[in-house]
C-alpha positions in Angstrom: -7.9 0.8 -13.6 -9.1 3.8 -11.9 -8.0 7.3 -12.6 -6.1 7.5 -9.3 -4.1 4.4 -10.1 -3.2 5.9 -13.5 -2.2 9.2 -11.8 0.1 7.3 -9.4 1.6 5.3 -12.3 2.3 8.5 -14.2 4.0 10.0 -11.1 6.2 7.0 -10.7 7.2 7.2 -14.3 7.8 11.0 -14.1 9.9 10.7 -10.9 11.9 7.8 -12.4 12.6 9.8 -15.6 13.5 13.0 -13.7 16.0 10.9 -11.6 17.6 9.7 -14.9 16.8 6.1 -14.2 15.6 3.7 -16.9 12.6 1.5 -16.4 15.0 -1.5 -16.9 17.3 -0.3 -14.1 14.4 0.3 -11.7 13.0 -3.2 -12.5 16.4 -4.7 -11.8 16.6 -2.8 -8.5 13.1 -4.1 -7.6 14.2 -7.6 -8.6 11.2 -8.0 -10.9 10.9 -8.6 -14.6 10.8 -5.5 -16.8 7.4 -6.5 -18.2 5.9 -6.7 -14.7 7.4 -3.3 -13.8 6.0 -1.8 -17.0 2.5 -3.2 -16.1 2.7 -1.1 -12.9 4.0 2.0 -14.7 1.4 1.7 -17.4 -1.4 1.3 -14.8 -2.2 -2.2 -16.1 -1.7 -3.8 -12.6 -2.0 -2.3 -9.2 1.3 -1.8 -7.4 1.7 -3.8 -4.2 2.4 -1.7 -1.1 5.7 -3.5 -0.7 6.8 -2.5 -4.2 5.6 1.1 -3.5 7.9 1.3 -0.5 10.8 -0.1 -2.6 10.2 2.4 -5.4 10.0 5.3 -3.0 13.3 4.2 -1.4 15.1 3.7 -4.7 13.9 7.0 -6.1 14.5 8.8 -2.7 11.0 10.2 -2.3 8.4 9.8 0.4 5.7 7.2 -0.5 3.1 10.0 -0.1 4.6 11.7 -3.1 4.0 8.6 -5.2 0.5 8.2 -3.9 -0.8 11.7 -3.9 1.7 13.9 -5.9 2.3 16.1 -2.9 5.4 16.2 -0.7 4.9 15.9 3.1 6.0 19.0 4.9 4.9 18.6 8.5 7.4 17.8 11.2 5.8 18.3 14.6 2.4 16.6 14.1 -0.1 15.7 11.5 -3.8 16.2 12.2 -6.1 14.5 9.8 -9.8 15.2 10.1 -12.3 12.4 9.4 -12.8 12.1 5.7 -9.8 14.2 4.7 -7.1 11.5 4.3 -6.6 10.8 0.6 -8.0 7.6 -0.7 -5.7 5.4 -2.7 -6.9 2.4 -4.7 -4.2 -0.2 -5.2 -6.5 -2.5 -7.1 -10.2 -3.0 -7.4 -11.8 -3.8 -4.1 -8.9 -2.7 -1.9 -8.6 1.0 -1.0 -6.7 2.7 1.8 -6.4 6.1 3.3 -3.0 7.4 4.3 -3.6 8.7 7.9 -0.2 10.6 8.1 0.2 11.6 4.5 1.5 15.1 5.2 4.1 14.1 7.9 7.6 14.0 6.6 10.3 11.3 7.5 7.7 8.9 8.9 9.0 5.8 10.8 5.6 4.1 10.5 2.8 4.2 7.9 -0.7 4.2 9.4 -3.4 3.2 6.8 -7.1 2.8 7.0 -8.0 -0.1 4.7 -11.4 -0.8 3.2 -12.1 -4.1 1.4 -15.1 -4.6 -1.0 -15.6 -8.4 -1.1 -17.1 -8.4 -4.6 -13.9 -7.3 -6.2 -11.2 -8.1 -3.7 -11.9 -11.8 -3.4 -10.8 -12.4 -7.0 -8.0 -9.9 -6.9 -6.2 -10.6 -3.6 -2.5 -11.2 -4.0 -0.1 -12.2 -1.3 2.7 -9.7 -0.7 5.8 -9.4 1.3 7.8 -6.3 2.6 10.4 -5.6 5.2 9.6 -4.3 8.7 6.7 -5.2 10.9 2.9 -4.9 10.5 0.0 -4.4 12.8 -3.7 -5.0 11.7 -6.7 -3.9 13.9 -10.1 -4.9 12.7 -12.7 -2.1 12.8 -15.7 -3.3 10.8 -16.7 -6.7 9.4 -14.6 -9.8 9.5 -11.2 -9.8 7.8 -9.6 -13.0 6.6 -5.8 -12.7 6.8 -3.7 -15.2 4.9 -0.3 -15.4 6.6 2.2 -17.9 5.4 -0.5 -20.4 4.4 -2.4 -20.0 7.7 -5.8 -18.4 7.7 -6.7 -16.0 10.6 -10.1 -14.4 11.0 -10.1 -11.0 12.6 -13.4 -9.7 14.0 -14.0 -6.1 15.2 -11.6 -5.4 18.1 -9.2 -8.2 17.1 -5.6 -7.4 16.2 -2.7 -9.2 14.6 1.0 -8.2 14.7 3.3 -10.0 12.3 6.5 -10.3 10.3 5.5 -9.1 6.8 8.4 -10.9 5.1 5.9 -13.8 5.4 3.7 -13.8 2.3 0.4 -12.3 3.4 -2.9 -10.7 2.2 -6.2 -9.6 3.6 -9.7 -10.0 2.2 -13.3 -10.0 3.5 -14.1 -13.1 5.4 -17.9 -12.8 4.5 -19.5 -11.2 1.5 -19.7 -7.9 3.4 -17.3 -4.9 3.3 -14.8 -4.7 6.0 -12.4 -2.1 7.4 -9.2 -2.3 9.4 -6.3 -0.1 10.5 -2.9 -1.2 9.5 0.3 0.2 10.8 3.5 -0.7 8.9 6.9 -0.2 10.3 9.3 -0.3 7.4 13.0 0.3 7.8 12.9 2.0 4.4 10.5 4.7 5.6 
């Protein structure tokens, strides 16, 4: 795992410990086995975005704090210059940039996602989370698996869906791809 994933796992553990919660209690609240939660906290597995949202909600922190270690402070607007959004690697081949990382009390989470087909094809996992999700293809072709259906997004295509349906994205071809995702999560 990358150093950034290790740093995020360390932050999750530290915030959990400061809150006085045991790993077992957090795993129960997440409704996952303790050994799976410990793989996240020990940076042995990448934490799915849906689980990051849940952890942030349970620990009463902004997801940005888990991802970057800084607390969002902006309330009026958040201006992010090209290249300044922090990169977060969830697992090999799948990175995203938080495009509103310094805005507090977000209702939506806009993310720029880049997929490296070499690594992501073998690591893609289907996830679920509450809320709604919007994907807009920017570069390359993106294969979205949504409830067993395969949808190919080409640059300019978009998909709006219910993310409680198991879903995942990967490169449709053996070329890198990039898309904007906006997640509305009632836990945000």
